[in-house]
C-alpha positions in Angstrom: 175.8 39.3 45.9 177.6 39.0 49.6 176.0 38.4 53.0 175.9 41.4 54.8 178.3 42.9 52.6 180.5 40.0 52.3 181.3 36.9 50.0 181.4 34.0 52.3 184.1 31.8 51.0 184.8 27.8 52.0 188.6 26.5 51.4 188.1 24.1 48.4 190.0 21.6 46.6 189.2 22.4 42.9 191.7 23.3 40.2 191.7 26.6 38.4 192.4 27.0 35.0 196.0 27.5 35.6 196.1 23.9 37.8 196.4 25.5 41.0 193.7 25.3 43.8 191.5 28.5 44.3 188.9 30.1 46.8 185.5 29.3 45.6 182.3 31.6 46.2 179.5 29.8 48.1 176.3 30.4 46.8 173.1 31.7 48.7 171.8 28.3 50.0 175.3 27.2 51.0 175.8 30.5 52.9 172.8 30.6 54.9 173.1 27.2 56.0 176.5 27.6 57.2 175.2 30.8 59.1 172.6 28.6 60.6 175.2 25.9 61.5 177.1 28.6 63.2 174.5 29.9 65.3 173.2 26.7 66.5 177.2 25.8 67.5 176.9 29.0 69.4 174.0 28.6 71.2 174.8 25.1 72.4 178.2 25.9 73.7 176.2 28.5 75.5 173.8 26.3 77.0 176.0 23.7 77.9 178.2 26.2 80.3 175.2 27.5 82.3 175.1 24.5 84.7 179.1 24.8 84.9 178.4 29.1 85.6 175.8 28.2 87.7 177.6 25.8 90.1 180.6 28.4 90.4 177.9 30.6 91.8 178.0 32.1 95.6 176.3 29.9 97.7 172.2 31.3 99.2 172.6 32.5 102.8 168.6 32.1 104.7 167.9 33.7 107.8 165.5 33.2 110.8 164.6 34.7 113.6 162.6 33.3 117.1 160.6 36.6 117.0 160.6 39.3 115.0 158.5 41.6 117.6 160.2 42.3 121.1 157.5 44.4 123.3 158.6 46.4 126.5 156.4 46.0 129.4 156.2 47.0 133.0 159.0 44.6 134.7 160.9 43.6 131.2 164.1 42.2 132.4 165.6 41.5 129.0 165.4 38.1 126.9 167.3 36.3 124.3 167.0 36.7 120.6 167.9 33.2 118.7 169.0 34.1 115.3 169.5 30.9 112.8 169.3 30.0 109.0 171.4 28.0 106.4 173.8 28.0 103.5 173.2 26.4 100.4 174.7 26.4 96.9 172.2 27.5 94.0 171.1 24.1 93.4 169.9 23.9 97.1 172.1 21.6 98.6 174.9 21.5 100.9 177.5 24.2 100.5 180.9 22.4 99.2 183.0 24.7 101.2 183.6 25.7 105.0 182.3 28.9 106.0 182.5 31.2 108.9 179.4 32.5 109.8 179.4 37.0 111.5 176.2 37.8 112.2 175.6 41.6 113.2 172.8 43.2 115.1 171.9 46.8 115.0 169.7 48.9 116.5 168.7 52.3 115.6 170.7 55.3 115.4 170.9 58.6 117.5 173.0 62.0 117.9 175.1 61.9 121.1 177.0 64.4 122.6 179.8 62.9 124.4 181.5 64.9 127.9 184.1 64.3 129.6 184.9 64.3 133.2 187.4 66.0 135.1 187.7 66.5 138.7 188.6 70.0 140.0 189.6 70.5 143.6 187.9 67.5 144.6 184.5 67.9 141.9 183.7 66.1 139.1 182.6 68.8 136.1 182.5 68.6 132.6 185.4 69.1 130.8 185.8 68.0 126.6 183.3 66.8 124.4 182.5 65.8 121.0 179.4 65.1 119.0 178.2 62.2 117.2 176.0 62.4 114.4 174.4 58.3 114.6 175.5 56.2 117.1 173.7 52.6 117.3 171.9 52.4 120.5 172.5 48.8 120.3 175.1 46.8 118.9 176.1 43.4 119.1 178.2 40.6 117.1 179.0 37.1 117.1 180.8 35.3 115.2 182.2 31.4 114.5 185.2 32.3 114.5 187.6 35.2 116.3 187.0 37.7 113.4 190.7 38.3 113.7 191.3 35.1 111.8 188.5 35.5 109.3 189.1 38.6 107.8 191.8 41.5 107.8 191.1 44.6 109.4 189.7 46.4 106.1 187.2 44.4 105.5 186.4 44.2 109.3 185.9 48.1 108.7 183.8 48.1 105.9 181.0 45.4 107.4 182.0 46.6 111.0 183.0 43.4 112.4 183.7 44.1 115.9 183.2 46.5 118.5 186.8 48.3 117.3 185.1 49.0 113.6 181.6 50.7 114.7 180.6 53.2 112.7 180.1 56.1 114.9 180.1 59.4 112.8 181.3 61.6 114.1 181.4 65.6 113.7 183.0 69.0 113.8 186.9 69.3 113.8 188.9 67.2 116.3 192.4 65.4 116.5 192.8 62.5 115.4 194.1 60.7 118.5 191.8 62.8 120.6 189.1 61.4 118.9 190.0 57.9 118.6 189.9 58.4 122.6 186.7 59.7 122.8 185.1 56.7 120.3 186.9 54.1 122.4 185.1 55.8 125.6 182.1 55.9 124.4 182.5 52.4 123.3 183.4 50.8 126.7 180.6 53.4 128.2 178.1 51.4 126.1 179.6 48.4 126.8 179.4 48.7 130.7 175.5 49.5 130.2 175.3 46.0 128.6 174.3 47.3 124.8 177.7 46.9 122.8 178.7 43.2 122.9 180.6 41.2 120.7 180.7 37.5 120.9 183.8 35.7 119.2 183.0 32.2 118.2 179.6 32.0 119.5 177.8 31.2 116.2 177.2 26.9 116.2 177.5 25.7 112.8 176.0 22.5 111.9 178.3 20.8 109.4 178.8 24.0 107.8 175.0 24.4 106.3 172.7 25.2 110.0 173.8 28.0 112.1 172.3 29.7 115.2 173.4 32.3 118.1 171.3 33.7 121.0 172.3 37.3 121.8 171.1 38.8 125.1 168.6 41.4 124.8 169.2 43.9 127.6 166.2 45.9 130.1 167.7 49.3 128.7 167.5 49.0 125.2 166.2 51.4 122.7 162.4 50.9 121.3 163.1 51.2 117.3 163.5 49.0 114.0 166.5 46.9 114.6 168.5 44.9 111.8 170.2 41.3 111.8 172.6 40.9 109.0 174.0 37.5 108.2 177.2 37.2 106.8 179.1 33.9 104.7 182.8 34.7 105.2 185.4 32.3 103.0 189.1 33.1 102.8 188.8 36.3 103.7 185.9 37.2 101.6 182.4 38.5 102.3 180.3 36.1 99.8 177.1 36.0 101.1 174.7 38.6 103.1 171.2 38.5 104.2 169.4 40.8 106.8 166.1 40.6 109.0 164.1 43.4 110.3 163.0 43.3 113.9 160.9 45.9 115.9 161.7 46.6 119.4 158.5 48.8 121.0 156.4 49.6 124.5 152.9 49.0 124.6 149.8 49.8 127.0 151.1 52.2 129.9 154.7 52.5 129.1 153.9 53.4 125.7 151.4 56.4 127.0 154.2 57.8 129.2 157.0 57.7 126.8 154.4 59.2 123.9 154.0 62.5 127.3 157.3 62.5 127.7 158.2 63.5 124.3 154.8 65.4 123.1 154.2 67.1 126.4 157.6 67.3 128.2 156.9 70.2 130.2 153.7 68.9 131.7 155.4 65.8 131.9 158.2 67.1 133.9 155.8 69.0 136.5 153.8 65.9 136.8 157.2 63.8 137.8 158.4 66.3 140.5 154.9 66.7 141.8 155.0 62.6 142.4 158.6 62.6 144.1 157.4 65.7 146.3 154.1 63.7 147.3 156.3 60.2 147.8 158.7 62.0 149.8 156.0 63.6 152.0 154.2 59.9 152.3 157.1 58.6 153.5 158.2 61.1 156.1 154.9 60.6 157.7 154.8 57.0 157.5 157.8 57.1 158.8 156.6 59.4 161.7 153.7 57.2 162.3 155.8 53.9 162.9 
């Protein structure tokens, strides 16, 4: 009976009755021995190939931050966030290649309507407008080398490497050229507010292993969850990435005021108007006395 329905054969040198060499079927014991030896050779080959495969794996990117919680207290004038980490190969040693590092820090997204101002008869009025579904409230990118030297435009657009590649998600139908003009205006506006920045060459690399970068956080940032993504780039390809979550929030009186402005907007508006009128009246009385 054959093995798995077939008859194992081995090349032999024995002569047949006619004096010619012939193939002889193996016995049951010889068939099992051959099967065992073949399996052992396959398993041994896979075991020997595993270290070589591990050596060819992509490196491991370890990330860290100087603070994961930023509190917006009264008098907050901004802060500086230190992002750092290391790039290692799977065996925990120094990576063999010279990589570039790109760090992207983004704040919570928000829907906005962007309006263009136009001067008519000496008066500035609202003209054309466009809506955006999810615009990052904060964006900062830093890299070890200029982005144009690290990746091609397609890769930069996929990972949002730079101000020219931020995904703004416009809504509605609008001429592509007009849409590009509005998007460029939005990025320019956020840049002047200190909320969008690009720092080419700002990431420090120490012997291709340790990296660090300091990103300024302005005082007008929006509370919410921020994401710091770090990418390792080699020959124009992103070969490793990792991310870290950061929290920006208010506490104390600032938090109470912010909650009231959202939960009781009508009463908050009346209170703000009353305070403005009172402060104006008090200032006028004070100057009258002086």
